Phi, psi and omega in degrees: 000135179286162178300134179195169178271145179224145172270123179233155176260114182237116178048048177070016174240143176266129178235136175258101190238152172277142173237151177290178174301142185234149172244124184241122185234136176231135174223121186057240179250016177255145180224150178229154178214137176224159174259152173226155175276152181088187183237355180248138180289135175219118182298339178266009178292148174294135179266141178237154175294133179292135183280060178220148173287178176067025176226129182292142178225348188281306185274134180303318183286337177250009181306117179090355180290136183276134172266112186273351183062232181276352181285148177243103180288157178290159173299133186293133174196166176302331181279342185245354186298322179294319178297319179297316179299313181299320177297316180296305188289338179267356179293161173277121178272130180248199182276357181294128177060043183263000180262160176074024183243352185215131176293321182289324182228072187296336182267348183198100182295339178304318181298321178291320179300318178298326179288341183267356185308317184268006180271155177273340179213158178285137179289099186297339176293346178276344183293145179254126184290147171273350184065026178220161172269165175302316180303314182295318180295315179296319178299318178297318181295314182296322183274355182282000000 
């Protein structure tokens, strides 16, 4: 997905925020999401932690895996990926897994998201690297 603004629900507040380009992956009923710099997909691009809560960032094997809470995403397929994305981005984001997503606000990405409301784009210099490429992360997930 190219960089664009999204309306998200964060801690019971609606924010219209810019997000960087995103890579969204689904296998069975598990989904992962990462940010990339730029606007064109490149499988060898460096992957960054998405600046959103409710996404794992600590463990290499679960890096980018979405925590759905009570939501049940559809089984991943070309026909359901858009539905899964809509369910994810329209979900209520809470304080779960909100650290390690922003250089400016390392302990709570919510604070950084609030600062981006009036911006036209997400400050990519704020993104935190996974130290892996998209290809490497996908390969690890597939081979796990």
